C-alpha positions in Angstrom: 9.1 41.7 108.2 12.6 39.8 107.5 12.8 36.2 109.1 14.7 35.7 112.8 18.5 36.0 113.1 19.3 32.6 113.0 18.0 32.3 109.1 20.4 35.2 108.1 24.1 35.0 107.2 26.5 38.4 107.3 27.7 38.8 103.4 28.7 42.2 104.0 29.6 44.9 106.3 29.1 48.7 105.5 32.2 50.7 106.3 31.4 54.4 105.0 30.0 56.3 101.9 31.6 56.9 99.3 30.8 60.5 97.6 27.9 62.9 97.7 25.3 60.1 96.1 24.5 58.1 98.4 27.0 55.4 97.4 28.4 53.1 100.3 31.7 50.7 100.7 31.3 47.9 102.0 33.6 45.0 103.0 33.0 41.9 101.3 32.4 38.8 104.3 31.6 36.1 102.0 33.3 33.4 99.6 30.1 34.3 97.7 30.5 37.7 96.4 28.7 37.1 93.1 25.2 36.5 95.3 25.2 40.4 95.8 23.9 41.9 92.3 21.7 44.7 90.9 17.8 43.4 92.1 19.0 41.4 95.2 17.2 42.2 98.4 19.6 42.8 101.4 18.8 42.5 104.6 20.5 45.5 106.8 21.6 44.7 110.5 22.5 41.7 113.0 19.5 40.9 113.2 18.3 42.7 109.9 15.6 45.5 111.0 15.0 46.4 107.2 15.5 45.5 104.2 17.0 47.3 101.0 17.2 47.0 97.1 20.8 46.5 96.1 20.5 49.1 92.7 24.2 48.8 91.6 27.6 46.8 92.9 30.6 47.3 91.7 34.0 46.1 93.0 37.1 48.3 94.4 40.0 47.4 96.1 38.4 44.2 97.0 35.4 45.8 98.4 32.3 46.3 97.4 30.8 49.7 96.4 27.0 49.6 96.2 23.9 52.0 95.3 20.8 51.2 97.2 17.6 51.9 96.7 16.1 54.9 98.9 20.0 55.8 99.8 20.4 58.6 97.7 22.7 61.3 99.8 25.8 61.3 101.9 23.8 61.6 105.0 21.8 58.7 104.2 25.0 56.5 103.5 26.4 58.1 106.7 23.5 56.4 108.8 24.5 52.8 107.4 28.0 53.3 108.6 29.1 50.0 110.5 25.7 47.8 109.6 25.9 44.4 108.8 24.4 43.0 105.2 22.8 39.8 105.4 21.1 37.4 103.1 18.9 34.8 103.5 20.3 32.0 105.4 21.0 29.2 103.3 21.7 25.4 104.4 25.8 25.9 105.3 28.2 22.8 106.8 29.1 23.0 110.5 32.0 24.8 111.5 34.7 22.6 113.7 34.4 23.5 117.7 35.9 26.6 118.5 35.1 28.1 115.1 32.6 31.0 114.3 31.2 33.3 112.0 32.3 36.8 112.8 28.4 37.6 112.6 27.6 35.6 115.6 30.2 36.5 117.5 29.0 40.3 117.0 27.3 41.5 120.1 28.5 39.4 122.6 28.8 40.4 126.3 32.6 39.8 127.2 33.1 38.5 130.8 35.6 37.3 132.7 35.9 33.9 134.4 34.4 35.6 137.9 31.5 37.1 135.5 32.3 40.7 135.8 31.7 42.4 132.7 34.4 43.7 130.4 32.8 44.9 127.1 30.9 43.9 124.2 32.6 42.3 120.8 32.1 44.9 118.2 33.8 43.1 115.3 36.6 40.3 114.4 40.0 42.1 112.9 42.4 40.3 111.1 45.3 41.7 110.6 47.9 39.0 109.5 48.9 37.5 112.7 45.8 35.8 113.2 42.1 37.1 114.1 41.5 39.6 117.1 38.2 40.6 119.0 37.6 43.8 118.6 36.3 44.8 122.2 34.2 47.9 122.7 34.7 48.4 126.6 34.1 51.8 128.8 37.8 53.4 128.3 37.4 52.6 124.5 38.2 49.5 122.2 40.5 46.8 122.8 42.3 44.1 120.4 42.1 40.8 122.1 43.6 37.4 120.3 40.9 35.1 119.6 43.2 32.3 121.2 41.7 29.4 123.4 44.5 30.5 126.3 42.1 33.9 126.5 38.9 32.6 124.8 37.8 30.3 126.8 34.0 29.8 126.5 31.3 31.2 123.4 28.2 30.5 124.3 26.6 31.8 121.5 23.2 30.7 122.9 23.7 33.4 126.1 25.3 36.0 123.8 28.0 35.6 126.3 32.0 35.2 125.6 34.4 34.1 128.6 37.7 35.7 128.2 40.6 35.1 130.9 42.5 38.0 129.9 46.2 38.5 131.9 46.4 41.8 133.8 47.1 44.9 131.6 45.4 43.6 128.5 41.7 45.2 129.3 42.9 47.5 132.4 45.5 49.7 133.9 47.0 47.1 136.0 49.8 46.6 133.5 53.4 44.6 134.6 
């Protein structure tokens, strides 16, 4: 049984199958990619719901190509699409106020100042102009800049993120 979620750090995220023999393309989310190698046990999910052993890892265009024990077909690899890859947490320095690890934000419920549910954070994207929250709403995905003017509060314990979006950002009430 994997340790509690607070003791796990996201080191990667599976993006898609690669080929027909179960290989996976995974985004690297750690500054220390050398921690993931053959024989390393990774948690799958955040928090992890199962453990897998890395059989082979190589880099390809800035991402990992992973072969995991027990993932032998494209179908098995497809079932892991978008799953977090985690390692047991190690002591780490606290981040400055207002800074968060991506895996801490994923899954947070987004509400407005009045407490109305807007959606759920599915990822954090960085397209060069700064971090964007990817929020899954009932009408699809929305990108919200991770800026103090828009992100009013982040409560990791309550799993809530309070937004103050301008009109039209998350609704059809554009000016």
